[in-house]
C-alpha positions as CSV (number, residue, x, y, z in Angstrom):
1,M,47.6,23.1,-90.6
2,K,48.3,21.7,-87.1
3,T,44.6,22.2,-86.3
4,L,43.5,20.3,-89.4
5,R,45.7,17.3,-88.4
6,V,44.2,17.4,-84.8
7,Y,40.6,17.5,-86.1
8,G,41.4,14.8,-88.7
9,T,42.8,12.5,-86.1
10,L,39.8,13.2,-83.8
11,L,37.3,12.5,-86.6
12,L,39.1,9.2,-87.4
13,L,39.0,8.2,-83.7
14,A,35.3,9.1,-83.5
15,T,34.4,7.0,-86.6
16,L,36.5,4.0,-85.7
17,P,33.9,2.4,-83.4
18,L,31.3,2.6,-86.1
19,I,33.6,1.1,-88.7
20,L,34.6,-1.8,-86.3
21,S,31.0,-2.5,-85.3
22,A,30.0,-3.1,-88.9
23,C,32.6,-5.9,-89.2
24,K,31.4,-8.0,-86.3
25,D,32.4,-11.7,-86.3
26,K,28.7,-12.6,-85.5
27,D,27.7,-11.9,-89.1
28,E,30.3,-14.3,-90.4
29,V,29.2,-17.0,-87.8
30,D,25.6,-16.7,-88.9
31,Y,26.6,-17.3,-92.5
32,V,28.7,-20.3,-91.6
33,E,25.9,-21.8,-89.4
34,K,23.4,-21.4,-92.2
35,E,25.6,-23.4,-94.5
36,T,25.6,-26.3,-92.1
37,I,24.3,-29.5,-93.7
38,G,21.6,-31.2,-91.6
39,W,21.4,-34.8,-90.5
40,I,18.3,-36.8,-89.6
41,R,17.7,-39.9,-87.5
42,F,14.3,-41.6,-87.1
43,S,13.0,-43.6,-84.2
44,S,11.8,-46.0,-86.9
45,D,12.0,-45.6,-90.7
46,R,9.9,-48.5,-91.9
47,F,6.3,-49.4,-91.1
48,E,4.3,-52.5,-92.1
49,L,0.6,-51.9,-91.6
50,G,-2.5,-54.0,-91.9
51,P,-5.4,-52.8,-94.0
52,D,-7.0,-50.6,-91.4
53,A,-6.5,-46.8,-91.1
54,A,-3.6,-45.9,-88.8
55,T,-1.8,-42.9,-87.2
56,L,2.0,-43.4,-86.9
57,R,4.0,-41.5,-84.2
58,V,7.5,-40.9,-85.4
59,K,10.3,-39.2,-83.5
60,V,12.8,-37.4,-85.7
61,E,16.2,-36.2,-84.3
62,V,17.8,-33.3,-86.3
63,N,20.8,-31.1,-85.7
64,N,19.0,-27.8,-85.0
65,V,18.5,-26.9,-88.6
66,P,15.0,-26.4,-90.2
67,L,13.2,-29.7,-91.0
68,Y,10.5,-30.1,-93.6
69,A,8.2,-33.1,-94.3
70,E,6.7,-33.8,-97.7
71,I,4.2,-36.5,-98.9
72,Q,4.5,-37.1,-102.7
73,W,1.2,-36.6,-104.6
74,V,1.4,-40.3,-105.8
75,Y,0.5,-41.4,-102.3
76,P,-2.9,-39.9,-101.6
77,W,-3.6,-42.6,-99.1
78,I,-1.0,-41.0,-96.8
79,T,-3.2,-38.1,-95.8
80,S,-1.1,-36.0,-93.4
81,C,2.2,-35.6,-91.7
82,R,2.2,-33.0,-89.0
83,L,4.5,-31.8,-86.3
84,V,3.0,-32.2,-82.8
85,E,5.9,-31.7,-80.4
86,Q,9.5,-30.4,-80.2
87,E,12.1,-31.2,-77.6
88,Q,15.2,-29.0,-77.7
89,G,18.5,-30.6,-76.7
90,G,22.1,-29.4,-76.8
91,K,23.2,-29.7,-80.4
92,S,20.1,-31.4,-81.6
93,R,16.3,-31.5,-81.1
94,I,13.7,-34.2,-81.4
95,D,10.5,-33.4,-83.4
96,T,7.5,-35.7,-83.1
97,Y,5.3,-36.2,-86.1
98,L,2.0,-37.9,-86.6
99,I,1.5,-39.5,-90.0
100,T,-2.0,-40.5,-90.9
101,V,-2.8,-43.4,-93.3
102,E,-6.2,-44.2,-94.8
103,A,-7.6,-47.7,-94.7
104,N,-6.6,-49.8,-97.7
105,D,-9.8,-50.9,-99.3
106,T,-8.1,-52.1,-102.5
107,Y,-7.1,-55.6,-103.4
108,A,-3.4,-54.8,-103.7
109,K,-0.6,-54.1,-101.2
110,R,0.5,-50.5,-101.4
111,T,3.8,-48.8,-100.5
112,G,4.8,-45.2,-100.1
113,N,7.1,-42.8,-98.3
114,V,7.2,-39.5,-96.4
115,D,10.4,-37.5,-97.2
116,F,12.1,-35.3,-94.6
117,Y,14.5,-32.5,-95.6
118,A,16.9,-30.9,-93.2
119,G,19.2,-27.8,-93.7
120,Y,19.2,-24.1,-94.5
121,N,20.5,-24.0,-98.0
122,E,18.1,-25.4,-100.7
123,D,21.0,-26.8,-102.7
124,K,22.4,-28.7,-99.7
125,L,19.4,-30.2,-98.1
126,V,19.7,-33.7,-96.6
127,R,16.8,-36.0,-97.4
128,E,15.8,-39.1,-95.5
129,S,12.6,-41.1,-95.9
130,I,10.1,-43.1,-93.9
131,F,8.8,-46.1,-95.8
132,I,5.3,-47.3,-95.3
133,S,3.7,-50.5,-96.7
134,Q,0.1,-51.4,-96.1
135,E,-1.5,-54.8,-96.7
136,M,-4.6,-55.2,-98.9
137,T,-8.1,-55.7,-97.5
138,N,-9.1,-59.2,-96.8
139,N,-12.7,-58.6,-98.1
140,H,-13.0,-60.3,-101.5
């Protein structure tokens, strides 16, 4: 019986490091970090353009969470928004995007936006938008 207690104690001591390593705090920290809600700041969030085609350069500061850009289908004249550069800072980073706009060959001023979403959790994304207005063509 004494031998059984000694072996039981030794077995418990041998498995204790395995049990403790499965409960690391790092797993909990990763979960908390992924719940962090993002924030977004733009170098400029409004653009007034003439009728010619243009490429806009926008710097977007975000708090080290994923950042997504989206152009709504109702604005086919805003043809692209692409990431071209990232600068990592301490608790934030600065992403540089190029937004391409086609020439306005219509006889009406048009307005649209590019939406940016920041965060990990789809239900808790922060959305900010860049608004673009473009004058009509002068050719009548």
